[in-house]
mmCIF file as gemmi writes it, N, C-alpha and C atoms, coordinates in Angstrom:
data_model
loop_
_atom_site.group_PDB
_atom_site.id
_atom_site.type_symbol
_atom_site.label_atom_id
_atom_site.label_alt_id
_atom_site.label_comp_id
_atom_site.label_asym_id
_atom_site.label_entity_id
_atom_site.label_seq_id
_atom_site.pdbx_PDB_ins_code
_atom_site.Cartn_x
_atom_site.Cartn_y
_atom_site.Cartn_z
_atom_site.occupancy
_atom_site.B_iso_or_equiv
_atom_site.pdbx_formal_charge
_atom_site.auth_seq_id
_atom_site.auth_asym_id
_atom_site.pdbx_PDB_model_num
ATOM 1 N N . MET Axp A 1 ? 18.642 -24.534 14.55 1 0 ? 1 A 1
ATOM 2 C CA . MET Axp A 1 ? 18.559 -25.769 13.824 1 0 ? 1 A 1
ATOM 3 C C . MET Axp A 1 ? 17.222 -25.793 13.086 1 0 ? 1 A 1
ATOM 4 N N . LYS Axp A 2 ? 17.286 -26.119 11.822 1 0 ? 2 A 1
ATOM 5 C CA . LYS Axp A 2 ? 16.075 -26.157 11.006 1 0 ? 2 A 1
ATOM 6 C C . LYS Axp A 2 ? 15.718 -27.604 10.704 1 0 ? 2 A 1
ATOM 7 N N . ARG Axp A 3 ? 14.418 -27.909 10.861 1 0 ? 3 A 1
ATOM 8 C CA . ARG Axp A 3 ? 13.928 -29.253 10.576 1 0 ? 3 A 1
ATOM 9 C C . ARG Axp A 3 ? 12.591 -29.164 9.857 1 0 ? 3 A 1
ATOM 10 N N . ILE Axp A 4 ? 12.29 -30.166 9.066 1 0 ? 4 A 1
ATOM 11 C CA . ILE Axp A 4 ? 10.977 -30.276 8.447 1 0 ? 4 A 1
ATOM 12 C C . ILE Axp A 4 ? 10.193 -31.299 9.253 1 0 ? 4 A 1
ATOM 13 N N . GLU Axp A 5 ? 9.019 -30.89 9.751 1 0 ? 5 A 1
ATOM 14 C CA . GLU Axp A 5 ? 8.218 -31.746 10.616 1 0 ? 5 A 1
ATOM 15 C C . GLU Axp A 5 ? 6.814 -31.899 10.079 1 0 ? 5 A 1
ATOM 16 N N . ASN Axp A 6 ? 6.188 -32.975 10.476 1 0 ? 6 A 1
ATOM 17 C CA . ASN Axp A 6 ? 4.782 -33.213 10.185 1 0 ? 6 A 1
ATOM 18 C C . ASN Axp A 6 ? 3.988 -32.651 11.359 1 0 ? 6 A 1
ATOM 19 N N . ARG Axp A 7 ? 3.243 -31.603 11.137 1 0 ? 7 A 1
ATOM 20 C CA . ARG Axp A 7 ? 2.446 -30.967 12.192 1 0 ? 7 A 1
ATOM 21 C C . ARG Axp A 7 ? 0.958 -31.288 12.016 1 0 ? 7 A 1
ATOM 22 N N . CYS Axp A 8 ? 0.666 -32.53 11.664 1 0 ? 8 A 1
ATOM 23 C CA . CYS Axp A 8 ? -0.7 -32.979 11.425 1 0 ? 8 A 1
ATOM 24 C C . CYS Axp A 8 ? -1.559 -32.726 12.666 1 0 ? 8 A 1
ATOM 25 N N . VAL Axp A 9 ? -2.779 -32.245 12.455 1 0 ? 9 A 1
ATOM 26 C CA . VAL Axp A 9 ? -3.707 -31.974 13.558 1 0 ? 9 A 1
ATOM 27 C C . VAL Axp A 9 ? -4.887 -32.951 13.559 1 0 ? 9 A 1
ATOM 28 N N . ASP Axp A 10 ? -4.758 -34.051 12.8 1 0 ? 10 A 1
ATOM 29 C CA . ASP Axp A 10 ? -5.807 -35.068 12.707 1 0 ? 10 A 1
ATOM 30 C C . ASP Axp A 10 ? -7.166 -34.461 12.382 1 0 ? 10 A 1
ATOM 31 N N . CYS Axp A 11 ? -7.194 -33.715 11.282 1 0 ? 11 A 1
ATOM 32 C CA . CYS Axp A 11 ? -8.426 -33.042 10.881 1 0 ? 11 A 1
ATOM 33 C C . CYS Axp A 11 ? -9.438 -34.013 10.257 1 0 ? 11 A 1
ATOM 34 N N . GLY Axp A 12 ? -9.022 -35.253 9.99 1 0 ? 12 A 1
ATOM 35 C CA . GLY Axp A 12 ? -9.93 -36.222 9.398 1 0 ? 12 A 1
ATOM 36 C C . GLY Axp A 12 ? -9.86 -36.282 7.89 1 0 ? 12 A 1
ATOM 37 N N . MET Axp A 13 ? -9.235 -35.308 7.286 1 0 ? 13 A 1
ATOM 38 C CA . MET Axp A 13 ? -9.063 -35.291 5.836 1 0 ? 13 A 1
ATOM 39 C C . MET Axp A 13 ? -7.816 -36.107 5.494 1 0 ? 13 A 1
ATOM 40 N N . PRO Axp A 14 ? -7.784 -36.699 4.31 1 0 ? 14 A 1
ATOM 41 C CA . PRO Axp A 14 ? -6.565 -37.433 3.931 1 0 ? 14 A 1
ATOM 42 C C . PRO Axp A 14 ? -5.384 -36.467 3.775 1 0 ? 14 A 1
ATOM 43 N N . CYS Axp A 15 ? -4.253 -36.885 4.283 1 0 ? 15 A 1
ATOM 44 C CA . CYS Axp A 15 ? -3.044 -36.042 4.203 1 0 ? 15 A 1
ATOM 45 C C . CYS Axp A 15 ? -2.452 -36.142 2.808 1 0 ? 15 A 1
ATOM 46 N N . LEU Axp A 16 ? -2.684 -35.131 2.042 1 0 ? 16 A 1
ATOM 47 C CA . LEU Axp A 16 ? -2.153 -35.06 0.699 1 0 ? 16 A 1
ATOM 48 C C . LEU Axp A 16 ? -0.874 -34.249 0.711 1 0 ? 16 A 1
ATOM 49 N N . SER Axp A 17 ? -0.116 -34.347 -0.346 1 0 ? 17 A 1
ATOM 50 C CA . SER Axp A 17 ? 1.131 -33.59 -0.412 1 0 ? 17 A 1
ATOM 51 C C . SER Axp A 17 ? 0.896 -32.085 -0.399 1 0 ? 17 A 1
ATOM 52 N N . SER Axp A 18 ? -0.338 -31.663 -0.708 1 0 ? 18 A 1
ATOM 53 C CA . SER Axp A 18 ? -0.631 -30.238 -0.721 1 0 ? 18 A 1
ATOM 54 C C . SER Axp A 18 ? -1.025 -29.698 0.661 1 0 ? 18 A 1
ATOM 55 N N . CYS Axp A 19 ? -1.175 -30.557 1.656 1 0 ? 19 A 1
ATOM 56 C CA . CYS Axp A 19 ? -1.54 -30.102 3.008 1 0 ? 19 A 1
ATOM 57 C C . CYS Axp A 19 ? -0.41 -29.254 3.572 1 0 ? 19 A 1
ATOM 58 N N . ARG Axp A 20 ? -0.746 -28.058 4.035 1 0 ? 20 A 1
ATOM 59 C CA . ARG Axp A 20 ? 0.281 -27.135 4.537 1 0 ? 20 A 1
ATOM 60 C C . ARG Axp A 20 ? 0.873 -27.573 5.879 1 0 ? 20 A 1
ATOM 61 N N . LEU Axp A 21 ? 0.259 -28.537 6.555 1 0 ? 21 A 1
ATOM 62 C CA . LEU Axp A 21 ? 0.764 -28.997 7.842 1 0 ? 21 A 1
ATOM 63 C C . LEU Axp A 21 ? 1.599 -30.276 7.74 1 0 ? 21 A 1
ATOM 64 N N . ARG Axp A 22 ? 1.712 -30.807 6.539 1 0 ? 22 A 1
ATOM 65 C CA . ARG Axp A 22 ? 2.425 -32.082 6.371 1 0 ? 22 A 1
ATOM 66 C C . ARG Axp A 22 ? 3.94 -31.901 6.446 1 0 ? 22 A 1
ATOM 67 N N . ASN Axp A 23 ? 4.494 -30.96 5.751 1 0 ? 23 A 1
ATOM 68 C CA . ASN Axp A 23 ? 5.94 -30.698 5.75 1 0 ? 23 A 1
ATOM 69 C C . ASN Axp A 23 ? 6.175 -29.237 6.125 1 0 ? 23 A 1
ATOM 70 N N . VAL Axp A 24 ? 6.283 -29.001 7.414 1 0 ? 24 A 1
ATOM 71 C CA . VAL Axp A 24 ? 6.418 -27.642 7.946 1 0 ? 24 A 1
ATOM 72 C C . VAL Axp A 24 ? 7.882 -27.382 8.306 1 0 ? 24 A 1
ATOM 73 N N . ASN Axp A 25 ? 8.43 -26.269 7.813 1 0 ? 25 A 1
ATOM 74 C CA . ASN Axp A 25 ? 9.785 -25.857 8.213 1 0 ? 25 A 1
ATOM 75 C C . ASN Axp A 25 ? 9.72 -25.284 9.624 1 0 ? 25 A 1
ATOM 76 N N . VAL Axp A 26 ? 10.495 -25.867 10.531 1 0 ? 26 A 1
ATOM 77 C CA . VAL Axp A 26 ? 10.521 -25.424 11.921 1 0 ? 26 A 1
ATOM 78 C C . VAL Axp A 26 ? 11.952 -25.068 12.28 1 0 ? 26 A 1
ATOM 79 N N . CYS Axp A 27 ? 12.136 -23.872 12.833 1 0 ? 27 A 1
ATOM 80 C CA . CYS Axp A 27 ? 13.462 -23.409 13.245 1 0 ? 27 A 1
ATOM 81 C C . CYS Axp A 27 ? 13.55 -23.458 14.769 1 0 ? 27 A 1
ATOM 82 N N . TYR Axp A 28 ? 14.449 -24.283 15.271 1 0 ? 28 A 1
ATOM 83 C CA . TYR Axp A 28 ? 14.647 -24.406 16.715 1 0 ? 28 A 1
ATOM 84 C C . TYR Axp A 28 ? 15.808 -23.531 17.164 1 0 ? 28 A 1
ATOM 85 N N . CYS Axp A 29 ? 15.658 -22.939 18.329 1 0 ? 29 A 1
ATOM 86 C CA . CYS Axp A 29 ? 16.728 -22.141 18.929 1 0 ? 29 A 1
ATOM 87 C C . CYS Axp A 29 ? 17.862 -23.085 19.332 1 0 ? 29 A 1
ATOM 88 N N . ASP Axp A 30 ? 19.073 -22.753 18.918 1 0 ? 30 A 1
ATOM 89 C CA . ASP Axp A 30 ? 20.228 -23.591 19.229 1 0 ? 30 A 1
ATOM 90 C C . ASP Axp A 30 ? 20.598 -23.558 20.709 1 0 ? 30 A 1
ATOM 91 N N . ARG Axp A 31 ? 20.103 -22.587 21.435 1 0 ? 31 A 1
ATOM 92 C CA . ARG Axp A 31 ? 20.435 -22.491 22.865 1 0 ? 31 A 1
ATOM 93 C C . ARG Axp A 31 ? 19.362 -23.089 23.764 1 0 ? 31 A 1
ATOM 94 N N . CYS Axp A 32 ? 18.121 -22.632 23.627 1 0 ? 32 A 1
ATOM 95 C CA . CYS Axp A 32 ? 17.06 -23.09 24.541 1 0 ? 32 A 1
ATOM 96 C C . CYS Axp A 32 ? 16.166 -24.166 23.935 1 0 ? 32 A 1
ATOM 97 N N . LYS Axp A 33 ? 16.343 -24.454 22.642 1 0 ? 33 A 1
ATOM 98 C CA . LYS Axp A 33 ? 15.622 -25.503 21.918 1 0 ? 33 A 1
ATOM 99 C C . LYS Axp A 33 ? 14.147 -25.195 21.669 1 0 ? 33 A 1
ATOM 100 N N . ASP Axp A 34 ? 13.68 -23.963 21.936 1 0 ? 34 A 1
ATOM 101 C CA . ASP Axp A 34 ? 12.308 -23.576 21.581 1 0 ? 34 A 1
ATOM 102 C C . ASP Axp A 34 ? 12.164 -23.608 20.068 1 0 ? 34 A 1
ATOM 103 N N . ASP Axp A 35 ? 10.938 -23.787 19.591 1 0 ? 35 A 1
ATOM 104 C CA . ASP Axp A 35 ? 10.708 -23.888 18.146 1 0 ? 35 A 1
ATOM 105 C C . ASP Axp A 35 ? 10.325 -22.56 17.527 1 0 ? 35 A 1
ATOM 106 N N . ASN Axp A 36 ? 10.917 -21.496 18.025 1 0 ? 36 A 1
ATOM 107 C CA . ASN Axp A 36 ? 10.593 -20.162 17.509 1 0 ? 36 A 1
ATOM 108 C C . ASN Axp A 36 ? 11.838 -19.342 17.187 1 0 ? 36 A 1
ATOM 109 N N . ALA Axp A 37 ? 12.872 -19.985 16.664 1 0 ? 37 A 1
ATOM 110 C CA . ALA Axp A 37 ? 14.086 -19.259 16.292 1 0 ? 37 A 1
ATOM 111 C C . ALA Axp A 37 ? 13.794 -18.364 15.094 1 0 ? 37 A 1
ATOM 112 N N . ILE Axp A 38 ? 14.072 -17.072 15.242 1 0 ? 38 A 1
ATOM 113 C CA . ILE Axp A 38 ? 13.797 -16.125 14.163 1 0 ? 38 A 1
ATOM 114 C C . ILE Axp A 38 ? 15.022 -15.293 13.79 1 0 ? 38 A 1
ATOM 115 N N . TYR Axp A 39 ? 16.133 -15.474 14.525 1 0 ? 39 A 1
ATOM 116 C CA . TYR Axp A 39 ? 17.349 -14.713 14.251 1 0 ? 39 A 1
ATOM 117 C C . TYR Axp A 39 ? 18.531 -15.665 14.067 1 0 ? 39 A 1
ATOM 118 N N . THR Axp A 40 ? 19.519 -15.24 13.302 1 0 ? 40 A 1
ATOM 119 C CA . THR Axp A 40 ? 20.779 -15.967 13.186 1 0 ? 40 A 1
ATOM 120 C C . THR Axp A 40 ? 21.898 -15.017 13.572 1 0 ? 40 A 1
ATOM 121 N N . ILE Axp A 41 ? 22.673 -15.415 14.577 1 0 ? 41 A 1
ATOM 122 C CA . ILE Axp A 41 ? 23.823 -14.634 15.04 1 0 ? 41 A 1
ATOM 123 C C . ILE Axp A 41 ? 24.999 -15.592 15.132 1 0 ? 41 A 1
ATOM 124 N N . ASN Axp A 42 ? 26.084 -15.259 14.462 1 0 ? 42 A 1
ATOM 125 C CA . ASN Axp A 42 ? 27.289 -16.104 14.474 1 0 ? 42 A 1
ATOM 126 C C . ASN Axp A 42 ? 26.945 -17.562 14.14 1 0 ? 42 A 1
ATOM 127 N N . ASP Axp A 43 ? 26.159 -17.752 13.103 1 0 ? 43 A 1
ATOM 128 C CA . ASP Axp A 43 ? 25.756 -19.082 12.625 1 0 ? 43 A 1
ATOM 129 C C . ASP Axp A 43 ? 24.897 -19.866 13.609 1 0 ? 43 A 1
ATOM 130 N N . GLU Axp A 44 ? 24.318 -19.212 14.603 1 0 ? 44 A 1
ATOM 131 C CA . GLU Axp A 44 ? 23.386 -19.858 15.521 1 0 ? 44 A 1
ATOM 132 C C . GLU Axp A 44 ? 21.979 -19.355 15.231 1 0 ? 44 A 1
ATOM 133 N N . ASP Axp A 45 ? 21.012 -20.264 15.159 1 0 ? 45 A 1
ATOM 134 C CA . ASP Axp A 45 ? 19.607 -19.876 15.05 1 0 ? 45 A 1
ATOM 135 C C . ASP Axp A 45 ? 19.096 -19.648 16.461 1 0 ? 45 A 1
ATOM 136 N N . LEU Axp A 46 ? 18.531 -18.444 16.705 1 0 ? 46 A 1
ATOM 137 C CA . LEU Axp A 46 ? 18.152 -18.069 18.068 1 0 ? 46 A 1
ATOM 138 C C . LEU Axp A 46 ? 16.741 -17.503 18.137 1 0 ? 46 A 1
ATOM 139 N N . CYS Axp A 47 ? 16.073 -17.754 19.272 1 0 ? 47 A 1
ATOM 140 C CA . CYS Axp A 47 ? 14.792 -17.108 19.548 1 0 ? 47 A 1
ATOM 141 C C . CYS Axp A 47 ? 15.08 -15.672 19.982 1 0 ? 47 A 1
ATOM 142 N N . GLU Axp A 48 ? 14.039 -14.882 20.151 1 0 ? 48 A 1
ATOM 143 C CA . GLU Axp A 48 ? 14.235 -13.475 20.507 1 0 ? 48 A 1
ATOM 144 C C . GLU Axp A 48 ? 14.939 -13.323 21.851 1 0 ? 48 A 1
ATOM 145 N N . TYR Axp A 49 ? 14.55 -14.124 22.849 1 0 ? 49 A 1
ATOM 146 C CA . TYR Axp A 49 ? 15.154 -14.018 24.177 1 0 ? 49 A 1
ATOM 147 C C . TYR Axp A 49 ? 16.65 -14.331 24.13 1 0 ? 49 A 1
ATOM 148 N N . CYS Axp A 50 ? 17.012 -15.444 23.477 1 0 ? 50 A 1
ATOM 149 C CA . CYS Axp A 50 ? 18.423 -15.831 23.402 1 0 ? 50 A 1
ATOM 150 C C . CYS Axp A 50 ? 19.234 -14.853 22.556 1 0 ? 50 A 1
ATOM 151 N N . ALA Axp A 51 ? 18.642 -14.334 21.48 1 0 ? 51 A 1
ATOM 152 C CA . ALA Axp A 51 ? 19.329 -13.332 20.656 1 0 ? 51 A 1
ATOM 153 C C . ALA Axp A 51 ? 19.601 -12.071 21.474 1 0 ? 51 A 1
ATOM 154 N N . ASP Axp A 52 ? 18.626 -11.654 22.273 1 0 ? 52 A 1
ATOM 155 C CA . ASP Axp A 52 ? 18.793 -10.485 23.136 1 0 ? 52 A 1
ATOM 156 C C . ASP Axp A 52 ? 19.915 -10.727 24.14 1 0 ? 52 A 1
ATOM 157 N N . THR Axp A 53 ? 19.963 -11.915 24.715 1 0 ? 53 A 1
ATOM 158 C CA . THR Axp A 53 ? 21.005 -12.258 25.677 1 0 ? 53 A 1
ATOM 159 C C . THR Axp A 53 ? 22.387 -12.215 25.023 1 0 ? 53 A 1
ATOM 160 N N . VAL Axp A 54 ? 22.513 -12.806 23.841 1 0 ? 54 A 1
ATOM 161 C CA . VAL Axp A 54 ? 23.795 -12.822 23.128 1 0 ? 54 A 1
ATOM 162 C C . VAL Axp A 54 ? 24.235 -11.401 22.784 1 0 ? 54 A 1
ATOM 163 N N . LEU Axp A 55 ? 23.315 -10.59 22.261 1 0 ? 55 A 1
ATOM 164 C CA . LEU Axp A 55 ? 23.669 -9.215 21.894 1 0 ? 55 A 1
ATOM 165 C C . LEU Axp A 55 ? 24.072 -8.4 23.116 1 0 ? 55 A 1
ATOM 166 N N . ASN Axp A 56 ? 23.377 -8.58 24.231 1 0 ? 56 A 1
ATOM 167 C CA . ASN Axp A 56 ? 23.751 -7.858 25.457 1 0 ? 56 A 1
ATOM 168 C C . ASN Axp A 56 ? 25.139 -8.275 25.929 1 0 ? 56 A 1
ATOM 169 N N . GLU Axp A 57 ? 25.437 -9.573 25.849 1 0 ? 57 A 1
ATOM 170 C CA . GLU Axp A 57 ? 26.766 -10.041 26.245 1 0 ? 57 A 1
ATOM 171 C C . GLU Axp A 57 ? 27.838 -9.445 25.339 1 0 ? 57 A 1
ATOM 172 N N . LEU Axp A 58 ? 27.598 -9.437 24.042 1 0 ? 58 A 1
ATOM 173 C CA . LEU Axp A 58 ? 28.56 -8.873 23.108 1 0 ? 58 A 1
ATOM 174 C C . LEU Axp A 58 ? 28.707 -7.367 23.294 1 0 ? 58 A 1
ATOM 175 N N . PHE Axp A 59 ? 27.593 -6.683 23.526 1 0 ? 59 A 1
ATOM 176 C CA . PHE Axp A 59 ? 27.61 -5.232 23.683 1 0 ? 59 A 1
ATOM 177 C C . PHE Axp A 59 ? 28.347 -4.825 24.958 1 0 ? 59 A 1
ATOM 178 N N . ASP Axp A 60 ? 28.186 -5.62 26.028 1 0 ? 60 A 1
ATOM 179 C CA . ASP Axp A 60 ? 28.859 -5.315 27.29 1 0 ? 60 A 1
ATOM 180 C C . ASP Axp A 60 ? 30.373 -5.396 27.175 1 0 ? 60 A 1
ATOM 181 N N . GLU Axp A 61 ? 30.867 -6.172 26.199 1 0 ? 61 A 1
ATOM 182 C CA . GLU Axp A 61 ? 32.315 -6.318 26.019 1 0 ? 61 A 1
ATOM 183 C C . GLU Axp A 61 ? 32.937 -5.128 25.287 1 0 ? 61 A 1
ATOM 184 N N . LEU Axp A 62 ? 32.124 -4.263 24.694 1 0 ? 62 A 1
ATOM 185 C CA . LEU Axp A 62 ? 32.63 -3.12 23.929 1 0 ? 62 A 1
ATOM 186 C C . LEU Axp A 62 ? 33.027 -1.975 24.842 1 0 ? 62 A 1
ATOM 187 N N . THR Axp A 63 ? 33.964 -1.159 24.366 1 0 ? 63 A 1
ATOM 188 C CA . THR Axp A 63 ? 34.315 0.066 25.083 1 0 ? 63 A 1
ATOM 189 C C . THR Axp A 63 ? 33.204 1.095 24.841 1 0 ? 63 A 1
ATOM 190 N N . ILE Axp A 64 ? 33.218 2.174 25.58 1 0 ? 64 A 1
ATOM 191 C CA . ILE Axp A 64 ? 32.208 3.224 25.425 1 0 ? 64 A 1
ATOM 192 C C . ILE Axp A 64 ? 32.27 3.826 24.019 1 0 ? 64 A 1
ATOM 193 N N . SER Axp A 65 ? 33.469 3.976 23.469 1 0 ? 65 A 1
ATOM 194 C CA . SER Axp A 65 ? 33.623 4.515 22.115 1 0 ? 65 A 1
ATOM 195 C C . SER Axp A 65 ? 33.042 3.552 21.077 1 0 ? 65 A 1
ATOM 196 N N . GLU Axp A 66 ? 33.291 2.261 21.255 1 0 ? 66 A 1
ATOM 197 C CA . GLU Axp A 66 ? 32.757 1.265 20.323 1 0 ? 66 A 1
ATOM 198 C C . GLU Axp A 66 ? 31.228 1.2 20.396 1 0 ? 66 A 1
ATOM 199 N N . LYS Axp A 67 ? 30.691 1.35 21.596 1 0 ? 67 A 1
ATOM 200 C CA . LYS Axp A 67 ? 29.232 1.361 21.754 1 0 ? 67 A 1
ATOM 201 C C . LYS Axp A 67 ? 28.625 2.565 21.034 1 0 ? 67 A 1
ATOM 202 N N . ALA Axp A 68 ? 29.237 3.731 21.2 1 0 ? 68 A 1
ATOM 203 C CA . ALA Axp A 68 ? 28.746 4.937 20.537 1 0 ? 68 A 1
ATOM 204 C C . ALA Axp A 68 ? 28.812 4.775 19.022 1 0 ? 68 A 1
ATOM 205 N N . GLU Axp A 69 ? 29.898 4.198 18.52 1 0 ? 69 A 1
ATOM 206 C CA . GLU Axp A 69 ? 30.04 3.989 17.084 1 0 ? 69 A 1
ATOM 207 C C . GLU Axp A 69 ? 28.989 3.005 16.57 1 0 ? 69 A 1
ATOM 208 N N . ALA Axp A 70 ? 28.744 1.942 17.318 1 0 ? 70 A 1
ATOM 209 C CA . ALA Axp A 70 ? 27.752 0.949 16.911 1 0 ? 70 A 1
ATOM 210 C C . ALA Axp A 70 ? 26.353 1.557 16.832 1 0 ? 70 A 1
ATOM 211 N N . LEU Axp A 71 ? 26.083 2.54 17.69 1 0 ? 71 A 1
ATOM 212 C CA . LEU Axp A 71 ? 24.78 3.211 17.713 1 0 ? 71 A 1
ATOM 213 C C . LEU Axp A 71 ? 24.758 4.463 16.846 1 0 ? 71 A 1
ATOM 214 N N . ASN Axp A 72 ? 25.872 4.724 16.153 1 0 ? 72 A 1
ATOM 215 C CA . ASN Axp A 72 ? 25.992 5.89 15.284 1 0 ? 72 A 1
ATOM 216 C C . ASN Axp A 72 ? 25.773 7.193 16.058 1 0 ? 72 A 1
ATOM 217 N N . LEU Axp A 73 ? 26.39 7.262 17.237 1 0 ? 73 A 1
ATOM 218 C CA . LEU Axp A 73 ? 26.307 8.458 18.07 1 0 ? 73 A 1
ATOM 219 C C . LEU Axp A 73 ? 27.651 9.177 18.062 1 0 ? 73 A 1
ATOM 220 N N . THR Axp A 74 ? 27.607 10.481 18.215 1 0 ? 74 A 1
ATOM 221 C CA . THR Axp A 74 ? 28.823 11.267 18.331 1 0 ? 74 A 1
ATOM 222 C C . THR Axp A 74 ? 29.179 11.358 19.805 1 0 ? 74 A 1
ATOM 223 N N . LEU Axp A 75 ? 30.4 11.001 20.116 1 0 ? 75 A 1
ATOM 224 C CA . LEU Axp A 75 ? 30.837 10.967 21.507 1 0 ? 75 A 1
ATOM 225 C C . LEU Axp A 75 ? 32.038 11.885 21.665 1 0 ? 75 A 1
ATOM 226 N N . HIS Axp A 76 ? 31.947 12.835 22.569 1 0 ? 76 A 1
ATOM 227 C CA . HIS Axp A 76 ? 33.051 13.739 22.887 1 0 ? 76 A 1
ATOM 228 C C . HIS Axp A 76 ? 33.236 13.743 24.386 1 0 ? 76 A 1
ATOM 229 N N . GLU Axp A 77 ? 34.484 13.872 24.799 1 0 ? 77 A 1
ATOM 230 C CA . GLU Axp A 77 ? 34.738 14.002 26.228 1 0 ? 77 A 1
ATOM 231 C C . GLU Axp A 77 ? 34.365 15.424 26.646 1 0 ? 77 A 1
ATOM 232 N N . VAL Axp A 78 ? 33.843 15.545 27.837 1 0 ? 78 A 1
ATOM 233 C CA . VAL Axp A 78 ? 33.462 16.854 28.362 1 0 ? 78 A 1
ATOM 234 C C . VAL Axp A 78 ? 34.705 17.507 28.959 1 0 ? 78 A 1
ATOM 235 N N . ASP Axp A 79 ? 34.941 18.743 28.543 1 0 ? 79 A 1
ATOM 236 C CA . ASP Axp A 79 ? 36.054 19.502 29.118 1 0 ? 79 A 1
ATOM 237 C C . ASP Axp A 79 ? 35.619 19.963 30.496 1 0 ? 79 A 1
ATOM 238 N N . GLY Axp A 80 ? 36.343 19.56 31.511 1 0 ? 80 A 1
ATOM 239 C CA . GLY Axp A 80 ? 35.966 19.854 32.893 1 0 ? 80 A 1
ATOM 240 C C . GLY Axp A 80 ? 35.762 21.337 33.167 1 0 ? 80 A 1
ATOM 241 N N . ASP Axp A 81 ? 36.605 22.222 32.576 1 0 ? 81 A 1
ATOM 242 C CA . ASP Axp A 81 ? 36.487 23.655 32.811 1 0 ? 81 A 1
ATOM 243 C C . ASP Axp A 81 ? 35.196 24.202 32.203 1 0 ? 81 A 1
ATOM 244 N N . ASP Axp A 82 ? 34.863 23.794 30.985 1 0 ? 82 A 1
ATOM 245 C CA . ASP Axp A 82 ? 33.639 24.253 30.344 1 0 ? 82 A 1
ATOM 246 C C . ASP Axp A 82 ? 32.412 23.767 31.093 1 0 ? 82 A 1
ATOM 247 N N . PHE Axp A 83 ? 32.503 22.599 31.637 1 0 ? 83 A 1
ATOM 248 C CA . PHE Axp A 83 ? 31.371 21.995 32.333 1 0 ? 83 A 1
ATOM 249 C C . PHE Axp A 83 ? 31.054 22.768 33.599 1 0 ? 83 A 1
ATOM 250 N N . ARG Axp A 84 ? 32.065 23.194 34.332 1 0 ? 84 A 1
ATOM 251 C CA . ARG Axp A 84 ? 31.854 23.844 35.617 1 0 ? 84 A 1
ATOM 252 C C . ARG Axp A 84 ? 31.396 25.298 35.479 1 0 ? 84 A 1
ATOM 253 N N . GLU Axp A 85 ? 31.56 25.924 34.315 1 0 ? 85 A 1
ATOM 254 C CA . GLU Axp A 85 ? 31.195 27.314 34.12 1 0 ? 85 A 1
ATOM 255 C C . GLU Axp A 85 ? 29.706 27.564 34.352 1 0 ? 85 A 1
ATOM 256 N N . GLY Axp A 86 ? 28.898 26.552 34.082 1 0 ? 86 A 1
ATOM 257 C CA . GLY Axp A 86 ? 27.454 26.733 34.221 1 0 ? 86 A 1
ATOM 258 C C . GLY Axp A 86 ? 26.979 26.704 35.659 1 0 ? 86 A 1
ATOM 259 N N . PHE Axp A 87 ? 27.862 26.441 36.595 1 0 ? 87 A 1
ATOM 260 C CA . PHE Axp A 87 ? 27.441 26.341 38.008 1 0 ? 87 A 1
ATOM 261 C C . PHE Axp A 87 ? 27.881 27.513 38.817 1 0 ? 87 A 1
């Protein structure tokens, strides 16, 4: 969730429209409500911790082949006979 907030620090100077703390864009995490959302996943603004949690949950639902494809890895099944020859 994005909001514009007044982050005045009572510096004693008059608050002019040019003050960088008067209208500050703040992105809140849609899950934990922290004010440090830096990622958007599935239309949710998320902090790093919540984004990591969501990605891990999504990644765990994938098959081994889908995980390899997502990581751009080549995946082959090991032929049992070839594998045992080295022992």
